[in-house]
C-alpha positions as CSV (number, residue, x, y, z in Angstrom):
1,X,0.0,0.1,0.0
2,X,1.3,3.5,-0.8
3,X,2.5,5.5,2.1
4,X,2.6,9.3,2.3
5,X,4.1,11.2,5.2
6,X,2.3,14.4,6.7
7,X,4.9,15.9,8.6
8,X,3.4,19.3,9.5
9,X,6.2,19.7,12.3
10,X,9.2,18.3,10.4
11,X,11.5,21.3,11.1
12,X,10.9,21.0,15.0
13,X,11.1,17.1,14.9
14,X,14.4,17.1,13.1
15,X,15.7,19.9,15.3
16,X,14.6,17.9,18.3
17,X,15.5,14.4,17.7
18,X,16.8,14.1,13.7
19,X,15.9,11.1,11.7
20,X,17.5,7.6,11.3
21,X,17.2,8.0,7.6
22,X,17.4,11.1,5.4
23,X,13.5,11.6,5.1
24,X,13.7,13.2,1.6
25,X,15.6,10.1,0.2
26,X,12.8,7.5,1.4
27,X,10.5,6.5,-1.0
28,X,7.5,8.1,0.8
29,X,6.3,11.4,-0.5
30,X,6.4,14.0,2.3
31,X,3.7,16.7,2.7
32,X,3.9,19.5,5.3
33,X,0.5,20.7,4.8
34,X,-2.9,19.6,3.5
35,X,-2.5,21.1,-0.1
36,X,0.8,19.3,-0.4
37,X,-0.7,15.8,0.6
38,X,-3.4,16.2,-1.9
39,X,-1.1,16.9,-4.5
40,X,1.3,14.0,-3.6
41,X,-1.9,11.7,-3.6
42,X,-3.0,12.9,-7.0
43,X,0.6,12.8,-8.5
44,X,1.3,9.2,-7.1
45,X,3.2,6.9,-9.5
46,X,3.2,3.4,-8.2
47,X,5.9,2.3,-10.8
48,X,8.4,4.9,-9.4
49,X,7.3,4.2,-5.7
50,X,7.9,0.5,-6.2
51,X,11.2,1.1,-7.9
52,X,12.2,3.4,-4.8
53,X,10.8,0.6,-2.3
54,X,12.9,-2.0,-3.9
55,X,15.9,0.2,-3.3
56,X,15.2,1.0,0.2
57,X,14.5,-2.7,1.0
58,X,17.8,-3.5,-0.6
59,X,19.7,-0.7,0.9
60,X,18.5,-1.7,4.5
61,X,18.8,-5.5,3.9
62,X,15.0,-6.2,4.1
63,X,14.0,-9.7,2.8
64,X,10.5,-10.0,4.0
65,X,8.6,-11.9,1.1
66,X,5.0,-12.0,2.8
67,X,5.3,-15.3,4.3
68,X,6.8,-14.7,7.8
69,X,3.9,-16.1,9.8
70,X,3.8,-19.3,7.7
71,X,7.7,-19.6,8.3
72,X,7.3,-19.3,11.9
73,X,4.4,-21.9,12.1
74,X,6.5,-24.3,10.3
75,X,9.4,-23.9,12.3
76,X,7.5,-24.5,15.6
77,X,6.0,-27.5,14.2
78,X,9.2,-28.9,13.0
79,X,10.4,-28.6,16.7
C-alpha cells in the first residue's frame, strides 16, 4: 500500500530528534500541509514508488517476502 508522510512539524522534529534516515531520500512522499498531501496523492506514480521501495529494501537488507507467519508456524511445528 502506498505510504504518504504528513509532517506538519518536520523542522521542529528534526531539530529535536533528527531522523535515522534522510526523510527526503525515502520512497514516501512528504507533505508539510494539506495542499501538499493532496498534490502528492494525486500525482502518485506506483511504478516509481515500487522502484524506490525496492532500493530502500535492498539498502536496509529487508528480505520480507510476505510469508513470515507461515515460516514461524512451520518452524514451530518442526520442533
